[in-house]
N, C-alpha and C positions, 0 to 999 in steps of 0.2 A: 603466405606459406602455410602448409598443413602441419599442425602440431602432432607429435607422436608420443607414445608412452615413454620412450627412452628420453625424450626431451623433458618430460615431466620429472623423471628420476634425476636428471641432471640439475633441474631447477631446485629440487629439494635436497640436494647433496649436503648442504650446510645444516640441515635440521638434525637434532638428536634422533636416534632411531625410533623412540616411542612417539615423538611428535610427527615424524615422517609417516609412520603407520597410520596415525590418526588423520592427518591432513589428506593423505591419498584417497581416503574414503569419501572426502568432500569434493574431490575434483575428478572429472572424467573427460576423456577425449572422445568426441562423438564418433561412433562407428556404427553405421546403419546396417552392417552385415550381422551385427549381434541382435538377436530377437528382443533382448531386454538388457538395458543398462541401468544399474542401480547406483544411487548416490546417497550418501549420509547427509542428514539435515536435522535441524531443530535439536542440536545437542550443545552443551556448554562450550564456549570458546576456551581454548587452552590458556590457562593463566600465564600472563606475561606477554601474550601476543596482542598486538594492537589491531582491533577491527573497528568497523563502523556501526556496530549495533547500538540500539537504544535499550532502555529497560522496560519492564512491565508497566510502570507508571506512565512512561512516555506513550506507550501503545494505547493505554486506556484513556487517560485524560487528554494527552496531546494529540492523538490521532482521531479516535472515535467520538469522544464526548465533547471535546473543545469546540467544534464548529456549530453545535446547537445554540442558536443565537438568543432564544428567549429564556435560557437558563443561566444562572450564575454558577460558575464552576469553582468551588472552593478547594484549594490545595492545602491539606492538613500536613504541614511539614515545614522545613526550612525555606526561606525565601528563594534560595537558588533553584529549588525544584519547581516552584511556581514560575519563575522567570524562564527557566529552560523550556517549559511547555507553553509559553505565552506567545502566540502568533509566529512561531518559528516556521510554520508551514504556509504562511500567507493564505489562510482560509478566509475567503471573502464572503461577506454577507450583507444583503440589502435589508433595510428596515421596512417591513410591510406597513401599509397605512394603518395607523392606530395600533401597531404592534410594538414589540420590545426587542432591543438588540444590545446585548452586553458583551459581544465578542471581543471588543477592544479592552475589556477590563481584565486585570490580573488580581485575583483575590486569594490571599493566603493567610494562614494563622501565624506565619513567621516564627516558628518554634525556636526558642533560645535554650541555652544550657539548663536553666531552671525548669523549663517545661519538660526536658528530657528526664530530669531527676524526679520531679513531682507529678508529672503527667500533664497532658494538654487538653483533656476533655472539657474542662470549664472554659478554656480559651476558645475552643471550637464552638461550644454552645453559644457563647457571647457573640462570636463573629456571625453565626447564623442569624441571631436576633437582629444584629445591626444591618445585615444584608436585606432581610425582609423589610425592616423599617425604612431603609434608605432607598432601595432599588425596586422593591416589590416585583420580583421575577415570577414567572409562571411556575418555575420549579428550580430546585437547587441540587447540584451534585457535590458530593464530598469524596475526594480521592485521597487515599492514604499513601504516604511515602515510606521509605525504609525505616526511619526512626520510630514512626508510629507503630509499625508492626513489632519492632524490637522491644518497645516499652509496654506494649499491650493496651494502648488506648482503644476503647470499644466505640468505634465510630458508628457502628450499626445502632447501638442503644442511644447515642447522642442524637442521631438523625431521626430515629423514630419518635423520640421525645419532642424534638423540634417540630416534627410534622404534626403532632397532636396540638402543640401550642399555637401554630400559625395556620394550620389547615391548608397547607400546600405540600406537594410532594417534595421530600428531601431524600434523595437517593444516595446510598453509601456504596463505595467500591473499594474493596480490600485489594488494591493493586500495587502493593509495595514493590519497589523496583526489583528486589531479589526474588520475586515470586516465580519467575520463569527464566528461561535461557536468553530471552530477548524480548522486544516489544510485542512479539506475537502473543505472548501470554496475556498481556494487557488487552489486546484486541478481544480475546476470548472472554475475559472477565467483563468487559464493557458490553459485548454482545449478550451475555447471559443476563446482565442487569437490565438492559433495555427490553429484552424479550419478556422478562419476568414482571417488570413493574410499569412499563410504558406502552409497548405495542399492544393494541387491542383494548386499551383502557378507555373506551368511549362507547357511546350508545349507537353509533353509526353502524348500519348493516350493509349499506350500498355506497359505492364510490359516487362522487358528484358528476361523473361524466362517463363517456364510452372509452373503451380501450384503456382501462385504468392500470397503471403500472407504478411500481416503486423502483427507484434507482439506488442500488446498494453498492457500497464501496466507492463512492464518488465524493470527494471532499472539497470541491470547488477551489483547488489550488490555482491562484492567479486568474480565477474566473472560468475554469473549465466547465463547471456545471451549467453556467449561464449559456454557453455556446451549445452544449448538448440539449438543454431545455428549449432553446430557440428552434432547433430542428424538430424535436419531438412534438412540441406544441403546434408547430405549423402543419405537420402531417395530420394531427388530430388526436394525439394521445392525451389522456388525463393523467398528469403526474401527481400522485397522491402524496408521496414523500420522497425525500432524498436522504440517504444515510451516509453522511450527515451534513454534507456541504450546503451552506445557505439554507439549512433546515431548522426545524423547531421542535420542541417537546410536543406542542399541540398537533403538528403534522404527523409525528411518529405514532401518536395515539390512534390515527386512522389507517395505519399501514395494513391492517388485516383486510381491508376492503378491496385491495388491488386484485387484478386478474392475472398478473404476471409480475415476477420480480426479476429485474435486470441486475446481474452481478458484474461490476467492473473490476474492482480489486478483490480477487478470490480469497487471498489469505486473511484479509482484515475483517471480512464480513460473511464468509461462507457459513459460519455457525448459525447466524440469524436466518440465512436463506434456507438452510435445512430445517430449522425449527418452524418457520412459517409454512413450509410445505407439509410438515407433519401435523401441525396444529390446525391449519386452516385449508389445507389442500391446494396451496398456491405454488405452482412450479416456478423454478428459476432458470433463467437463460444466461449463459456466459456471453458477455458482449465485450467489445473493445472499440471505444470511440477515439482511439489514438491512431491517426493516419486516415487518409482518404479511402483507401481500399477497405480497411477494417471497419470504418464507419458505414460505408455502403453495405458491406456484408452483414453487419449487425442490424441495420435497418431492414434489410430484406428478410433476415431470420425472424425478426419481430412480426413483420407482415405475414409471413408464412404461418407463424403460431396463431395469430388471430383469424386468418383465413377469411378475410372480408374483401371482396373485389374492389369496393370503394377505397378502402384503406390501402390496398396494394397499388391501385392506380395513383393515389396521392403520393405514396412513398416514391414511386418511380418518377413522378413529375418533379418532386423536390430534388431527388438525386440527379436527374438530368440537368436541372437548372444550376445546381451547385457545381457539378462537374464542369459544365460549360464556363462557369465563372472562374474556378480555381485552377483547372489544369493548365491553361496557358501561363499562368503566373508561376506554377510549380516548375514548368519547363525551364524557366530562366535559372532557377536555383540548381536544377539537376546538372546543368552544364558545369557548375562550380564543384558540385559534390561527387559526381560520378567517379567510380573506380577507387574510392577511398575506403578505409577500414575503420571499424569502431569497436571499442569495448563498451558494454552496457551492463553496469553493475550498480543497481540502485533499488532500495526499498523492497517492496513485494512485487506485485504483478508488473510494475513499470519496467523491470528488467526484461520482460517478455514483450509487453505491448509495443515498446518503442523500436524493437527490431524491425517490425513491419514498416514503420514510418521511415526508418533509415533506409530500408530496402527500396522504397519508392523513390528516394533521392539518389539511388545508385550507390549507397554505402553498405558494405558488407559487415555484419556483426560477427567478429571472429572469437569473441569471448563474452559470455553473459552469465549472470547469476543474481542471487538475492542475498540480502542481509539476514532475513529472519524467516525464510520459507520452511515448509515441511516437505517431506518427500513427494506428496501428491502435487505440489506446485511445480515440481520438476518432471515427475514421471506420469502424472495423471491420477485421477481419483480412483482408478481401479486398484491402486496399491494400498489404499486406506486400510483394508482388513489385515494387511501384512505388517502395519506399523505397530510396534510394541509399546505398551504403556510403560513409562519410566517414572522415576521419583519426581522429576520436575513437572510432568503433566499432572501428577496427583496433587500438586499445589493449587490447581485450579478447580474449585468446586463445580461439580456438574449439576445442572438443573434438569429435572424430569419434565419433559414436554409431552403432553398427551393430546390426543385428538379432541378438539372442541366440538362436542356433540351438537351444539346449537348452531355454530357458525361454519363448521367444516362442510365444504362442498367441492366436488371435483370441477375444476374450471373447464376441462375438456374431457371427452370420453377416454377411458384407458387404452382402447385400440388406437385412437388418434395419437395419444401420448407416445406409445411405442413406435408408431410410424414416424413421428417427428424426430424421435431420438436418433434415427438413422440419417436424418437430413441436417439437423441443427444441434448445437451443443446444449441440449435441454437437460437441466439437472446434471451437467457434466462439464468438467474442465480437463482437456487432454494433456495439459502441462507444457512446459517449455521445451523439453528434450526433443520431441518429434519435429520441431521447427528448426533445429540446429543441423548444419551440414557436416559431413565427414571431415575430421581434422579440426573442427572448431571445439572450443573449450567451454565446459559448463563448470562453474565453481561456486560453491556454497560458502558463505561467511568469509569472503576474501579479506586477507589481512594486508598490512602495509608492506611487509617484506615481499609477499607474492605479487602485489601490485607493481612494485618497482621492477621485479624480475620479469614478469610477463611483458611489461612495457619495453624493457631493454631488449627482449628477444623478438617480440612481434612488431614493435614500433607502430602502434595504431595512429591513425590520423586525428582521431577524436575519442574522448573518454566521457561517456555519459555516467555521471557520478552523483553522489549525495553531497550534503553540506560539508561533512567532515574531511573528505579526501580530495576535494576539488583543488585546493591550493597546492597540495603535494604534486598533483598531476600537472598543474600549470607551471610549476617551477621546473618540471622536467621538459618543458617546451611543447607540451601537448595541449591543444584546446580542450577545455572541460565544459561540457554542457550539464549544468546542475539541474537535475530533474526531481529533486526532493521538494523544493519550494520555488523553482524557476528563477531564483534571484529576484530581479525586478522586471521580469518579462511574463509572458503568458497572456491569454490561455493558449494551451497547446492541443486541446481536444477538438474534435470535429473538423469541419472543412476550414473554417477561418483559423483554427489553431494550427492546422498542418502548414498553412502558409507562413504563419508567424514563426513556427519552429524552423521551417526551411530557411527563412531569412536570417534567423539568429545563428544557425549552423553555418550558412554561407558566409556571414559576416565574420564568424570565428575563423574560418579558413583564410579569408582574404585580408584580415587585419595585419599590418606590418609588425605587430608586437612580437610575434614568434621569431622574427629575424634577430632579435636582440637577446634571445634566451637560448643557451646551449645546455642540453641535457648532460649529466655527469659523464656518460660514456664517450662524449666527444672531446672532453678535456683530459680524460685519464686513459692510459693504455689498457687494452682488454686483458693483457697478460703482463705480469711483472715478476721479477725474480732477481736473485743475486748470484754471483759466481764467487765461490770460495776456493782458496788455494789449499793444497794439502793432499795427503793420501786418503783414499777411501777404500774400505773393504766391504765386500758383499757378505 
């Protein structure tokens, strides 16, 4: 069914007037007759409302820094913060021959009440010394949590002193959880730190092979990056670094040598993409390796950028072989999935990426949104100049990136660049809204009340969710495909990932489990009331 504005008003009937005015700005019903539809995003969640967001610390340490395998990531704070960000996303990493891999370690200063009173700087310094002596990592990161910012521990000074003692990089990140409205602030802080202290910190001037690329915003959840790398390497690309799935500090130092940056998750890594373009002249291309059609489109866009007949031919050969292998398998699952509907609300770009994979299976996404997006993730990057700076954004220190006079070079002529921008998403992301159909719903920072109400009204067949809300959805009798860490499945990227995703979704539809679960509205009357005796006057 097509959702209408009056339906939205009815859904929000129980909200207080002020809350209703606020939430209406974060929800829109797609109407293609309007030239522009604006949505509110990246503002603080209304106090008292339960949503699925994380904190700035989670975005910095948990998302961007955590997958770097040759670094030890120290959490300066209570043990709970360290545990919360320890492998909750199932970032996989292989140990290179003769290399180091500390991804399975959880290292924290375990701050206690006495540390809050007297300060934790000495404890942090001692822990860094122990880490260097015991594990001998290539580098160390120190991430601050809320108590650290409140008591004023100077993690920057402690890290610099440790760096001088041990002669290895010790990077500090002031990513206290309260520093932003969501984990998006932590992404930004991590991007700034990696750009300022890691990327380009090597003597290399050229990449080790042809068609050199960086993959940005890919975190190897369930092995996604390995499937993408399989395809790219077979075609002939030289993968310089991945930011940051199955990657390392040493690889990131070489990122300046790439000829093109691929951006998978726009929200978490677009800052580095922009800074690399400004400092080294390396353009970025928005890609999507979720789904067969999207993977094919991204591979062809890349071949068009490099404009080499041999590369284009190899790209088409790989695409033809993979399609011949996977399409017959996908047809089996389409028979089970077709004509069904989905909600797709998870993380950053995943809420958009997976809509195309659902569509390939015959599933229509009727509601979609993000936990921590900005307006440009919904409306496209052309709205960035319109976004106003607020107090929360000022909590994130800006770094000044300037053109590197020695290393900056245009990778392709300016005329060719402008020509390509009309054909492929080069240095551009058009956002989610253009892909939504009339009557479909786009919602930012979906909360639990709205989740239940939208499910009650629209009755989706499947809900693509995150970790925190999947159980609520399943108790309502709706299959939940957890796309934050894939539970125990994956990879879902690339050609092989599409097949695995299709199988998991089809299994979710065909399992008899849902026959034993009744959503609340099947057990309770939709309307209830009482009849009272007596006279009534108007």
